[in-house]
Each structure stands twice: as structure tokens, then as C-alpha cells.
C-alpha positions in Angstrom: 0.1 0.3 -0.1 1.3 3.7 -0.8 2.4 5.5 2.2 -0.4 7.9 3.0 0.4 11.9 1.6 1.3 13.8 4.9 -0.7 17.0 5.3 0.6 20.2 5.0 2.3 22.0 8.4 1.7 25.0 7.1 4.7 26.9 8.4 4.8 30.4 7.9 7.5 31.2 5.5 10.4 33.2 6.8 13.6 34.5 6.3 14.4 34.6 9.9 16.7 31.4 11.4 18.0 30.8 14.8 21.4 28.5 15.8 20.8 25.7 17.2 23.0 23.5 19.5 21.6 20.1 20.6 23.7 19.5 24.2 24.1 15.6 25.6 24.0 16.8 29.3 26.0 13.8 30.4 22.7 12.0 32.1 22.0 8.6 31.3 19.1 6.9 33.3 19.0 3.5 32.7 16.6 0.3 34.6 13.4 2.4 33.7 11.2 -0.4 33.1 9.6 0.0 29.6 6.9 -2.0 30.8 6.0 1.3 32.9 5.2 3.7 29.8 4.4 1.1 26.2 3.3 -2.2 25.2 4.5 -4.6 24.0 7.6 -5.0 25.5 9.9 -6.3 22.6 12.4 -9.3 23.8 15.9 -7.6 25.0 14.4 -4.2 25.3 12.5 -4.3 28.4 15.0 -1.2 30.1 15.4 2.3 28.5 18.9 3.3 28.1 18.6 7.1 27.9 20.8 10.0 27.5 19.0 13.4 28.1 19.1 15.8 25.8 18.8 20.2 26.0 18.7 22.6 23.5 20.7 26.2 23.3 18.5 28.0 20.7 20.3 32.0 19.3 18.6 34.6 17.7 21.4 35.8 15.8 20.3 39.1 15.2 19.7 40.0 18.2 21.6 37.6 20.5 19.0 37.0 22.4 19.3 33.0 23.7 17.0 30.8 25.3 17.5 26.9 26.4 15.1 24.2 25.8 14.9 21.7 28.9 18.0 21.6 31.8 18.3 17.9 31.9 19.3 16.3 34.9 20.6 18.5 38.1 24.0 16.5 39.6 22.7 16.6 43.0 19.4 15.4 42.2 19.2 13.9 45.5 18.4 17.9 46.5 14.9 17.3 44.6 11.8 17.2 46.3 11.9 14.1 48.2 8.8 12.2 46.4 10.8 13.1 43.4 14.0 11.3 44.8 12.2 8.2 46.0 11.0 7.6 42.4 14.0 8.0 40.5 16.3 6.5 43.4 14.7 3.1 41.8 16.7 3.7 39.0 20.7 4.1 38.4 21.2 7.6 37.4 24.4 8.8 36.1 25.5 12.6 35.7 28.3 14.3 35.3 27.8 18.2 34.8 24.7 20.5 35.0 23.8 22.7 31.9 25.1 25.5 33.3 28.0 24.2 33.6 28.4 22.8 30.5 27.7 26.1 28.5 30.3 27.9 30.9 33.2 25.8 29.5 32.6 26.7 25.9 32.2 30.7 27.3 28.7 31.0 27.0 27.6 34.0 29.4 24.5 32.3 30.8 23.5 35.6 32.7 22.7 36.5 29.3 20.5 33.7 28.5 16.8 35.3 28.7 14.6 32.4 29.5 14.8 28.6 30.1 11.9 26.9 28.9 10.7 23.9 30.9 8.7 21.3 28.2 7.6 19.7 31.6 8.4 19.2 35.1 9.8 16.2 35.0 12.7 16.1 37.1 14.9 14.9 34.3 14.1 18.0 32.5 13.7 20.8 35.3 18.0 20.5 35.9 18.5 23.3 38.4 17.1 26.9 37.4 18.2 28.5 40.8 21.8 28.0 39.3 20.7 30.6 36.2 20.6 34.5 36.8 17.7 36.2 38.6 16.8 37.7 35.1 16.7 34.5 33.6 12.7 33.7 33.2 11.4 30.3 33.3 8.5 29.3 30.7 6.3 26.7 31.3 3.1 25.1 29.6 -0.3 25.6 29.8 -1.8 24.7 33.8 1.9 24.6 34.7 1.4 27.1 38.0 -2.3 25.5 39.0 -1.0 22.2 38.8 2.5 22.0 40.4 3.0 25.5 42.5 3.5 25.8 45.1 7.0 23.8 45.0 8.9 21.6 48.1 9.0 22.7 50.9 6.3 25.2 50.6 3.8 22.1 49.7 6.0 18.6 50.7 3.9 16.6 48.1 5.0 19.1 45.0 7.1 18.0 42.5 9.2 20.5 42.0 11.0 23.0 43.8 10.4 26.5 45.8 14.3 27.7 44.4 13.3 26.7 40.9 11.1 29.5 40.5 11.6 31.9 43.8 13.0 35.0 42.8 12.3 34.9 38.9 9.7 35.8 36.3 7.5 32.5 35.6 5.8 32.9 32.4 3.1 30.4 31.7 2.2 29.6 27.7 -1.4 30.2 26.8 -2.1 28.9 23.4 -5.9 29.7 23.7 -4.9 33.4 22.8 -2.6 32.1 19.7 -4.2 31.4 16.0 -1.1 30.0 14.8 -1.2 26.4 14.0 2.1 24.3 12.7 1.0 21.3 11.6 -1.9 20.7 14.0 0.1 21.8 16.6 -1.3 25.2 18.6 2.1 27.1 18.5 3.3 30.6 19.6 6.1 32.5 17.6 8.4 33.3 20.3 10.8 35.6 18.8 7.9 36.9 16.5 9.6 36.4 13.3 9.1 33.0 12.3 12.2 31.8 13.4 11.3 29.6 16.7 8.0 28.2 17.6 7.0 27.0 21.0 4.0 23.9 20.5 1.6 23.1 22.2 1.8 19.2 22.9 -0.2 17.8 25.8 -0.8 14.0 27.2 2.5 13.0 28.9 1.7 15.5 31.4 0.1 18.4 32.3 1.6 21.6 30.4 3.9 19.7 28.2 5.4 21.5 25.1 7.7 20.8 22.3 9.9 23.3 19.9 10.3 23.7 16.3 13.5 26.0 15.4 13.8 27.5 11.5 17.8 26.6 11.1 18.0 27.7 7.3 15.7 29.4 4.9 15.4 28.8 1.3 15.6 26.1 1.4 13.9 25.8 5.3 15.1 23.4 7.5 13.9 22.9 11.2 14.7 21.1 14.3 11.9 19.6 16.4 12.2 19.5 19.8 10.0 16.5 20.8 10.7 16.5 24.7 9.2 13.3 25.9 6.1 13.4 23.1 8.0 10.0 22.7 10.4 8.3 24.5 11.8 5.9 22.2 11.5 6.0 17.8 9.1 3.0 18.2 6.4 4.8 19.6 6.4 7.1 16.5 7.7 4.9 14.0 6.4 3.6 11.4 3.6 5.5 10.5 0.8 6.3 7.6 3.0 8.4 6.2 6.4 6.3 6.6 5.5 2.6 6.5 7.9 0.3 7.7 10.4 -0.4 4.5 11.1 -3.2 3.0 15.0 -2.7 2.6 16.5 -0.4 5.6 19.7 1.9 4.9 21.8 2.7 7.0 21.9 -1.3 8.8 20.8 -0.3 12.1 22.9 -3.4 13.6 25.6 -3.3 11.6 27.2 0.0 12.2 29.9 -0.4 9.0 27.8 -2.1 6.9 27.4 -0.7 3.1 24.9 -3.2 2.6 20.7 -2.3 3.7 19.4 -4.5 6.4 16.1 -6.6 5.3 13.2 -5.3 6.7 12.0 -8.7 6.9 13.9 -8.9 9.7 11.5 -6.9 12.1 8.3 -7.7 10.5 7.1 -10.1 13.1 7.5 -7.1 15.7 4.7 -5.0 14.1 1.9 -4.6 16.2 -1.1 -6.2 14.6 1.3 -7.2 11.5 0.5 -3.2 10.4 3.5 -1.9 9.0 1.5 1.4 9.3 1.5 1.2 12.9 4.4 1.9 15.5 5.9 -1.0 17.2 5.3 0.8 20.4 1.7 2.1 21.8 1.7 3.8 25.1 0.7 1.6 27.7 -3.1 2.0 28.6 -3.9 -0.8 31.8 -7.5 -0.5 33.2 -7.5 3.3 31.0 -4.5 4.8 33.0 -0.8 5.2 31.8 2.0 5.7 34.0 3.8 6.8 31.6 1.1 9.7 30.2 -1.0 11.5 32.5 -3.7 11.3 29.6 -3.1 8.3 27.6 -5.4 9.5 24.5 -4.5 12.7 24.4 -0.4 11.8 24.3 -1.7 9.4 21.6 -3.1 12.6 19.8 0.1 14.4 20.2 2.5 11.0 18.9 -0.1 11.7 15.6 0.8 15.2 15.0 4.6 14.2 15.7 4.1 11.9 12.9 3.2 14.4 10.6 6.2 16.7 11.3 8.8 13.5 11.2 7.9 12.6 7.6 8.8 15.8 6.4 12.5 15.6 5.7 13.5 19.1 6.2 12.4 18.4 9.7 15.2 16.5 12.4 13.2 14.9 15.0 14.9 14.9 18.4 13.2 13.2 21.2 15.1 14.3 24.9 16.3 10.3 25.3 16.8 9.6 21.7 19.8 7.1 22.4 19.9 6.0 18.8 21.1 9.8 18.1 24.2 9.6 20.0 26.7 8.4 16.9 24.6 10.4 14.1 24.2 14.2 15.7 26.8 16.5 16.7 26.8 17.6 20.1 27.3 21.1 21.6 29.8 23.2 20.9 28.8 22.2 17.5 25.8 23.4 15.4 23.0 21.5 14.1 22.1 23.9 11.8 23.6 22.2 8.6 21.8 18.7 9.8 20.6 18.5 6.0 23.9 18.1 4.8 24.6 15.6 6.8 21.8 13.6 6.3 20.9 12.9 9.7 17.4 12.7 9.2 18.1 9.3 7.1 20.8 8.2 9.5 18.4 8.5 12.2 15.1 7.8 11.1 15.4 3.7 11.7 18.1 3.9 14.2 16.0 2.9 16.8 15.8 -0.7 15.7 19.4 -1.4 17.3 17.6 -1.6 20.2 15.3 -5.3 18.6 18.4 -6.9 17.8 17.4 -9.5 20.3 14.5 -9.9 18.8 15.3 -10.5 15.2 14.7 -13.3 12.8 17.1 -14.3 10.8 
């Protein structure tokens, strides 16, 4: 069956761009059971091995800088007690905070105008208190009502008072914006079409994504997917990107020049459907541990799929381990990803996680 043509994302034309640097935050999480988030569990991929990415976005004409997500703070045991109790079940390694990573490359962090939290989870919020009080914190819709006040004012809170104490907190409202990127309600952050914040609910209250235009004429973009998906198998294949008969580059043999037969993985396709992602969000008894609203999270994934088929867009989920050997990380720039063919190299790279379940 021929793939369905994707809908037009209707990204407004612009010649304005930003620079994007993908930060490998030095954090890595292991032993997190896949069964808490998705089904079915694939043999050999029972737990998630997850790096943590954040992004430095620089608006070149004004030199305004924004950081999207902060990863894990090195002293994560100083997080709110409820969070520490949960995180202690897994193996967490982190060497540096994002502020230190930036300053090691002579980025003046007191000039960063905003930190954007994609959502409230501990592996995204970092430690905002290390940044200048002039740096505002941007959060998604409904965030303040759901999570304020932080610990210790609220002993059960999942965030810290120190995260926002003494600084401006801007809660986005997409209801006032008529702009959409694909089916994502959007806000034009710099007002010139170079960087958009997108409403992407479901995983948590207030979950947001980002879309940065890194070149114009022709256009190319970096999509900051945060936790809209945790693994490539949650949004690939799709009705726009059916599972291929031949996969290149080979996901299991790094230096192979020969393509990989798709038949090695077809028995893992959900419902034997080459247009369904390998994984679905787990919904036991109508709830999903990995999503506050599983149905809405699935709708967000469908919107992601419409973005993902566009070869002008590099999709970067916050924990996509398959990107570690493909993209160039900070201090390098991601602006020239099209020339480096990262989209093609990354598309089916997640299949390496299924190596233990392949059919010969």
C-alpha cells in the first residue's frame, strides 16, 4: 500500500532563522522498565537506556538566547522528596549541569533570557536556581495550578520552590494564538518565524515542544520533541512512513554498506501493520503510568508523525539514544543537519534496540 501523503504543516514563510545546539547533558538513565510506558515489550529491550538532551537556541540578529530543558541536576538527591524516592529505583549518572556545560564553552549564562521547561519531570528541569534571576522560566499551560507551590511550601510537590523563587515565570497560553504548525497550536517566540513553542499535551500537564528554523530558502527545522515520545518505536512506522522492505543504513551493523532486510523486524510489527508504530502507550485499566492522559498523548504522537515524515525536519526526542552516534553535540551546531543527512541516518536507527528479537 502506498504511504498516505502527509498534511501540509503550513509553517509560515520566513527568512529569519536561529542557531540550534543540541546539548548532551552528560546525564544517562538506565534500568527504567519499558513496561511502565509502552506495550508490547520487545524481547531484549525490557528497559530504557536514556541519554538526556537539551537545546541552546540563539537568535543571531539580536543575540537573544533561550535554553530548552535543563536535563538532570548533578545533585538530584536534593530534588523534592517524592521525586527522590521515585528516581532512586533507577540508575542515574550525571557529571555536569547544563549551566556548567555552557560556561565551559564560554557561553555567558547570565545573558540567557529564558529557560523553557518542556514539562515538570526531574530529568528536564535541571537546576534553574543556578541561573541569573534575570533569566525567566517558561512553562506550559496549566503548570502553575498543577504544580505550584513547590517543595518545601508544599511537602508533596514534584518541583522545588528554588526553581522559580525570585524570577519571572511565564505560563504560556495557546488559547490566545490562532497560529498552528501542522496540528500543533503554536506561539512564535521571537515574532519572526524563527522559533515556535508548540502545545503538546498528554504526557504531563503543560507538556510543550519546540520547532526551530535553522535555514531558509530552502527551509530546514529542528523539532524538540521532549517526552512526546521516549523511543523511535513509539512514532515509527506511520501511515506516512510505512515500514520499509529494505533499511539503510543498517541499524544492526554500523559499518555495513549493505542494506538491512526489513523482514528481520516485520514479526514485531504491532497487529502485523506496517503503518503502526511498534509501541503504543500503555493503558492498563484506562490509565498509563507514562502519561497523565494516554488518549491525548496518543493524539500528540499522531501530530508528531505528521512532522516526522518531513525530511526538512530533524526530530530530536529528549531521550533518543540512537542519535548519540549520528548528531554532533554542543558546542557544534545542528544547523547543517540536511547536508550531513542526519534525518535519513536517524530514521530507523532505533531498530538496533530490537536486535535481540530479530528473525534471521
